[in-house]
C-alpha positions as CSV (number, residue, x, y, z in Angstrom):
1,M,76.4,26.6,-71.9
2,E,76.2,26.6,-75.7
3,N,72.7,26.2,-77.1
4,L,72.8,23.5,-79.7
5,T,69.1,23.4,-80.4
6,N,67.5,25.0,-83.4
7,T,65.6,28.0,-82.2
8,D,64.8,29.7,-85.5
9,T,61.0,29.4,-85.5
10,V,58.4,32.1,-86.0
11,F,56.2,30.5,-83.3
12,K,59.0,30.7,-80.8
13,T,59.3,34.4,-81.3
14,F,55.5,34.8,-81.0
15,F,55.2,32.7,-77.9
16,D,58.2,34.3,-76.2
17,Q,56.8,37.7,-76.8
18,T,53.5,36.6,-75.2
19,L,55.3,35.2,-72.2
20,E,57.1,38.5,-71.7
21,R,53.9,40.4,-71.9
22,C,52.4,38.1,-69.3
23,G,55.0,39.4,-66.8
24,W,55.8,36.2,-65.0
25,S,59.3,35.5,-63.5
26,E,62.0,33.8,-65.4
27,E,61.5,30.7,-63.2
28,V,57.7,30.5,-64.1
29,Q,58.5,30.9,-67.8
30,K,61.1,28.1,-67.8
31,G,58.8,25.8,-65.8
32,L,55.9,26.5,-68.2
33,L,58.1,25.8,-71.2
34,F,59.4,22.6,-69.8
35,F,55.8,21.3,-69.2
36,L,54.7,22.6,-72.5
37,G,57.2,20.3,-74.0
38,T,56.3,17.5,-71.6
39,S,52.6,17.7,-72.3
40,I,52.3,18.8,-75.9
41,V,51.5,15.3,-77.2
42,T,49.1,14.5,-74.4
43,A,47.3,17.8,-74.7
44,N,46.8,17.7,-78.5
45,T,46.4,14.0,-79.5
46,D,42.6,14.0,-79.3
47,Q,42.3,17.1,-81.5
48,I,44.6,15.6,-84.1
49,L,42.7,12.4,-84.1
50,N,39.5,14.3,-84.7
51,R,41.1,15.9,-87.8
52,Y,42.8,12.9,-89.4
53,T,42.3,9.2,-89.6
54,D,45.5,8.2,-91.5
55,E,48.1,7.0,-89.0
56,T,51.0,8.4,-90.9
57,R,49.4,11.8,-91.2
58,I,48.6,11.8,-87.5
59,Q,52.2,11.1,-86.6
60,E,53.4,13.9,-89.0
61,E,51.0,16.4,-87.4
62,L,52.1,15.6,-83.9
63,H,55.8,15.7,-85.0
64,Y,55.2,19.2,-86.4
65,L,53.5,20.4,-83.2
66,I,56.3,19.1,-81.1
67,R,58.9,20.9,-83.1
68,L,56.9,24.1,-83.5
69,Y,58.7,26.0,-80.6
70,A,62.1,24.4,-81.0
71,K,63.7,21.6,-83.0
72,P,65.9,19.3,-81.0
73,N,69.4,18.8,-82.2
74,E,70.9,15.3,-81.9
75,A,74.3,16.8,-81.0
76,Y,72.9,18.0,-77.6
77,D,70.2,16.8,-75.3
78,P,69.5,19.2,-72.4
79,F,67.7,16.4,-70.7
80,N,71.1,14.9,-69.9
81,E,71.7,17.9,-67.6
82,I,68.7,17.0,-65.5
83,E,68.3,14.7,-62.5
84,S,64.6,13.9,-63.0
85,T,63.6,13.3,-59.3
86,P,62.8,16.9,-58.5
87,I,60.6,17.2,-61.6
88,S,58.9,13.8,-61.0
89,S,58.3,14.8,-57.4
90,A,56.6,18.0,-58.6
91,I,54.4,16.1,-61.0
92,L,53.5,13.5,-58.4
93,T,52.8,16.2,-55.8
94,Y,50.6,18.2,-58.1
95,N,48.5,15.1,-58.9
96,H,48.4,14.2,-55.2
97,I,47.1,17.6,-54.2
98,V,44.4,17.7,-56.9
99,L,43.2,14.1,-56.6
100,H,43.7,13.4,-52.9
101,E,43.5,16.7,-51.2
102,L,41.0,18.6,-53.4
103,L,38.9,15.9,-55.0
104,K,39.3,13.3,-52.2
105,Q,40.0,10.5,-54.8
106,E,42.4,8.5,-52.6
107,D,43.7,5.7,-54.9
108,E,43.3,7.4,-58.3
109,I,47.1,7.6,-59.1
110,G,47.7,4.0,-58.3
111,K,45.0,2.9,-60.7
112,Y,46.8,4.3,-63.7
113,V,50.5,4.6,-62.9
114,K,52.6,1.4,-62.9
115,S,54.5,0.4,-59.9
116,N,57.9,-0.3,-61.4
117,P,60.3,-2.3,-59.2
118,N,63.2,-1.0,-61.4
119,F,62.6,2.6,-60.3
120,S,62.3,3.7,-63.9
121,S,58.7,5.0,-64.1
122,I,57.8,8.6,-64.1
123,I,57.2,8.7,-60.3
124,S,58.8,5.6,-58.9
125,D,61.7,7.6,-57.6
126,A,59.6,10.6,-56.6
127,N,58.3,11.9,-53.3
128,V,55.2,13.9,-52.3
129,L,56.5,17.3,-51.3
130,E,55.0,17.8,-47.9
131,D,55.4,21.6,-47.8
132,W,53.2,21.8,-50.9
133,T,50.5,19.6,-49.4
134,N,50.5,21.7,-46.2
135,D,50.0,24.8,-48.3
136,F,46.8,23.3,-49.9
137,K,45.4,21.4,-46.9
138,D,41.7,22.4,-46.4
139,S,41.7,24.3,-49.7
140,K,38.7,24.0,-52.0
141,Y,38.7,22.9,-55.6
142,K,38.1,26.2,-57.4
143,L,39.9,28.4,-59.9
144,A,41.8,30.5,-57.3
145,T,43.3,27.3,-55.7
146,L,44.2,25.8,-59.0
147,H,45.9,29.0,-60.3
148,R,47.9,29.1,-57.2
149,L,48.9,25.5,-57.6
150,N,49.8,26.1,-61.3
151,L,52.2,28.9,-60.4
152,K,53.8,26.9,-57.6
153,F,54.3,23.9,-60.0
154,F,55.9,26.0,-62.8
155,E,58.0,28.1,-60.5
156,Y,59.4,25.0,-58.7
157,I,60.4,23.3,-61.9
158,G,61.8,26.6,-63.3
159,Q,63.9,27.2,-60.3
160,Y,65.5,23.8,-60.7
161,L,66.2,24.4,-64.5
162,K,67.5,27.9,-64.0
163,A,70.0,26.6,-61.4
164,L,71.3,24.3,-64.2
165,H,71.7,27.3,-66.5
166,L,69.3,26.0,-69.1
167,D,67.8,28.7,-71.4
168,N,64.1,28.7,-72.4
169,T,64.6,26.7,-75.5
170,Q,66.6,24.0,-73.7
171,C,63.9,23.9,-71.0
172,Y,61.3,23.1,-73.7
173,V,63.4,20.4,-75.4
174,A,64.2,18.9,-72.1
175,G,60.5,18.6,-71.5
176,I,60.0,16.8,-74.8
177,N,62.7,14.3,-74.0
178,F,61.4,13.9,-70.4
179,Y,58.0,12.8,-71.8
180,Q,59.5,10.6,-74.5
181,K,61.5,8.7,-71.9
182,Y,58.7,8.0,-69.5
183,Q,55.9,7.4,-72.0
184,S,57.9,4.6,-73.5
185,I,58.0,3.0,-70.0
186,D,54.4,3.7,-68.9
187,F,52.4,5.3,-71.6
188,E,49.0,5.3,-69.7
189,G,50.4,6.5,-66.4
190,T,52.5,9.3,-67.9
191,N,49.6,10.6,-69.8
192,F,47.3,10.3,-66.9
193,L,49.6,12.4,-64.7
194,N,50.0,15.0,-67.5
195,L,46.2,15.2,-68.1
196,T,45.5,15.9,-64.4
197,I,47.7,19.0,-64.7
198,I,46.4,20.0,-68.2
199,D,42.8,19.7,-67.1
200,T,43.3,21.8,-64.0
201,L,45.2,24.8,-65.6
202,S,43.6,28.2,-64.9
203,P,42.1,30.0,-68.0
204,V,45.3,32.0,-68.7
205,F,47.5,28.9,-68.6
206,K,45.0,26.9,-70.7
207,T,45.1,29.7,-73.2
208,L,48.9,29.5,-73.6
209,F,48.9,25.7,-73.8
210,S,46.4,25.9,-76.6
211,Y,48.7,28.2,-78.7
212,P,50.5,25.5,-80.7
213,L,47.3,24.1,-81.9
214,L,45.7,27.5,-82.6
215,Y,48.8,28.7,-84.4
216,T,48.8,25.7,-86.6
217,Y,45.1,25.3,-87.5
218,H,43.4,28.6,-86.6
219,P,46.1,31.3,-87.1
220,N,43.7,34.0,-88.2
221,E,41.5,33.6,-85.1
222,L,44.6,33.6,-82.9
223,N,46.0,36.8,-84.4
224,A,42.6,38.5,-84.3
225,N,42.0,37.8,-80.6
226,H,43.5,39.8,-77.8
227,L,44.9,37.6,-75.0
228,F,42.1,38.9,-72.8
229,S,39.5,37.4,-75.2
230,S,41.3,34.1,-75.4
231,I,41.4,33.9,-71.6
232,L,37.7,34.7,-71.5
233,Q,36.9,31.9,-73.9
234,F,38.7,29.4,-71.8
235,F,37.0,30.7,-68.7
236,Y,33.6,29.9,-70.4
237,L,34.5,26.2,-70.4
238,N,34.1,26.0,-66.6
239,A,31.3,28.6,-66.4
240,N,27.7,28.5,-67.5
241,T,28.0,27.3,-71.1
242,D,24.3,27.7,-71.7
243,I,24.4,31.4,-71.6
244,A,28.1,32.0,-72.5
245,K,27.1,32.5,-76.2
246,Y,25.2,35.6,-75.2
247,V,28.0,37.0,-73.1
248,H,30.5,36.3,-75.9
249,Q,28.3,38.0,-78.5
250,Y,28.2,41.1,-76.4
251,H,32.0,40.8,-75.9
252,H,32.5,41.0,-79.6
253,Q,30.4,44.2,-79.8
254,L,32.0,45.8,-76.8
255,F,35.7,45.2,-77.2
256,Y,36.2,45.0,-81.0
257,T,35.5,47.0,-84.1
258,Q,34.5,45.1,-87.2
259,N,35.9,45.2,-90.8
260,P,38.7,45.1,-89.9
261,R,38.3,43.4,-86.6
262,K,40.6,44.9,-84.0
263,V,40.5,45.9,-80.3
264,R,38.7,49.2,-79.8
265,K,41.1,52.0,-78.8
266,E,39.4,52.6,-75.4
267,W,40.4,49.1,-74.4
268,N,44.2,49.5,-74.2
269,F,44.9,46.8,-71.6
270,E,48.7,47.3,-71.9
271,K,48.9,51.1,-71.4
272,E,45.7,52.4,-69.7
273,K,45.6,52.5,-65.9
274,R,44.3,49.2,-64.6
275,G,41.8,50.9,-62.3
276,V,40.3,52.7,-65.3
277,I,40.0,49.5,-67.3
278,I,38.4,47.6,-64.4
279,S,35.8,50.4,-64.0
280,Q,35.1,50.5,-67.7
281,I,34.5,46.7,-67.7
282,V,32.1,46.8,-64.8
283,H,30.2,49.8,-66.2
284,N,29.9,48.3,-69.7
285,A,29.2,44.8,-68.6
286,M,26.2,46.0,-66.5
287,N,24.8,47.6,-69.7
288,I,24.4,44.3,-71.4
289,R,20.7,44.6,-70.4
290,K,20.4,47.6,-72.7
291,T,21.4,45.6,-75.8
292,I,19.5,43.2,-77.9
293,I,20.8,40.5,-75.5
294,G,18.4,41.9,-72.9
295,N,15.6,40.3,-75.0
296,Y,17.0,36.9,-73.9
297,R,16.9,37.4,-70.2
298,S,14.5,34.5,-69.8
299,H,17.2,32.2,-71.0
300,F,19.5,33.4,-68.2
301,L,16.8,32.9,-65.6
302,Q,16.2,29.2,-66.7
303,S,19.7,28.3,-65.2
304,D,20.7,28.1,-61.6
305,N,24.4,27.8,-62.5
306,Y,25.5,31.1,-61.0
307,I,27.5,32.0,-57.9
308,M,24.9,34.5,-56.8
309,K,21.7,32.9,-58.1
310,E,19.9,34.7,-55.3
311,L,20.0,37.8,-57.4
312,K,17.3,36.5,-59.7
313,D,14.5,39.0,-60.1
314,K,16.0,41.3,-57.5
315,T,16.0,45.1,-57.7
316,M,19.2,46.8,-56.7
317,T,20.9,50.1,-57.1
318,R,23.9,50.1,-59.4
319,D,26.2,50.8,-56.5
320,D,24.9,47.9,-54.4
321,F,25.3,45.6,-57.4
322,K,28.8,46.8,-57.9
323,G,29.5,46.0,-54.3
324,S,28.1,42.5,-54.7
325,I,30.3,41.9,-57.7
326,S,33.4,43.2,-55.8
327,H,32.6,40.9,-52.9
328,L,32.3,37.9,-55.3
329,I,35.6,38.6,-57.0
330,E,37.5,39.2,-53.8
331,N,36.0,36.3,-51.8
332,Y,35.0,33.5,-54.2
333,Y,37.9,34.1,-56.7
334,E,40.3,35.4,-54.0
335,M,41.3,38.3,-56.1
336,K,41.7,41.5,-54.2
337,I,41.0,44.3,-56.7
338,D,43.5,46.8,-55.2
339,D,46.2,44.1,-55.2
340,V,45.4,43.3,-58.9
341,I,45.7,47.0,-59.7
342,E,49.0,47.5,-57.8
343,N,50.8,44.2,-57.8
344,S,49.5,41.5,-60.2
345,T,51.3,40.4,-63.3
346,H,49.8,41.5,-66.6
347,A,48.5,37.9,-67.1
348,E,46.7,37.8,-63.8
349,F,45.3,41.3,-64.5
350,L,43.8,40.1,-67.8
351,Q,42.4,36.9,-66.2
352,T,40.8,39.1,-63.5
353,C,39.3,41.3,-66.2
354,A,37.9,38.3,-68.1
355,I,36.3,36.9,-64.9
356,L,35.0,40.3,-63.9
357,Y,33.4,40.9,-67.3
358,Y,31.7,37.6,-67.3
359,E,30.4,37.6,-63.7
360,T,29.2,41.2,-64.0
361,A,27.3,40.6,-67.3
362,V,25.6,37.4,-66.3
363,H,24.5,38.6,-62.8
364,A,23.3,41.9,-64.3
365,M,21.0,39.9,-66.5
366,L,19.5,38.1,-63.5
367,L,18.2,41.3,-61.9
368,K,14.7,42.5,-62.5
369,E,16.0,46.0,-62.8
370,F,18.4,48.6,-61.4
371,K,16.9,51.2,-59.1
372,S,17.4,54.8,-60.1
C-alpha cells in the first residue's frame, strides 16, 4: 500500500529509533503509535493550557504536537482502511478491566460515555473481550498488572493494524483520525476513556507518551537524559514523592558526569551484560547511606510509604538485605531477575533497573546499619 502521509519529521526519526531500542514486537509498536495518535490531544491539553491563555495559540500548539510525528495528507486517510469495532472493543475492555475489575468502580464508564442509539459513539458498537477479563480476574491494581495490560492492549491493536498492512506512520495517522471522529460525537466520553489508559500506563510507556511534549518544550533535558533516567522519573510519580528528591539527587551523581552531562562509561545499559548492570545498581544504591544524603535519613524515617517499612531501624547483613530486595522485586513487582536478564526486552530491562535502583536506595536508608 502506498504511503501518502508526510513522514519527513526529525521527531519521527528520533521516536522510531527509541522504539527500536526498546525491543518490542512490530505489533506492539504499531498499537502504541496508533494510541499515541488517538491520545495526543487528551494527554497534552492540560499542559498546553498551563502555558498559554490565548485560544488561538492553544490551538496552534496542539496542532503542532499532533503533526510532530507525521503530517496527514488529505489525499489518503488510513482510517478508511479500519473497521473500528476491534479497536473500540479494546478501549472499552481496557477501561472495564481497570475500573470494574481492578478498582471495583462498577458504573464509572456509564457516567461519562454517552449511550448513543445510532451506534456512532466510541464504544456503542464495542464488546468487552471476555478472554482479557479472564486474564485479569482477581489481579491487583499495581504496576506489574498495569504493564501487562498495557502490552496486551498495544499488541491487540497492532495485530489488527498489521493485518491491514498499515505501516507505522499510517497507524499513527489513523489514530489521530479515530480520535477526531469520536471526540466530535462524544467529547467527554472519548477523553474519559483515553485518560483511563493514559493514567494507568507503566513508567516506560508514560515516558514514551511524554516525548512529544518534552521534545517540543524541553529538548535539552530530553537529549541529556538516558531512557533509564526518564523511566525512573515517571516511576517517582507513583512512589514516595517526599523522598524521591533525595534518591534523584544521588542518581545524578551516580549515573552522570557533569560539564558536560553524560552517562558515565560504567553504565553502558545497551552493551554491558545485564547481570553486571543489575549487580552494579544494587551495590551502588546501597551506598547512598555513605553520601551526603545519609545526613537526611530522618526524613526517610518520617514516612511509612514503603513496601517494606518493617525495615526501619533494622540491622542486617548486606547479603540479607540484597535477598530482601530480590524478594520484593520478584514478588511485589512480579519481575523475575533471571528472566529479565535472559528474556526481557530492553525497555523492560530498563524499567526493572529503575525500580531496582529506587527500592534499593530507599530501603537502604531505612536501616539502622549494615552488619559487618
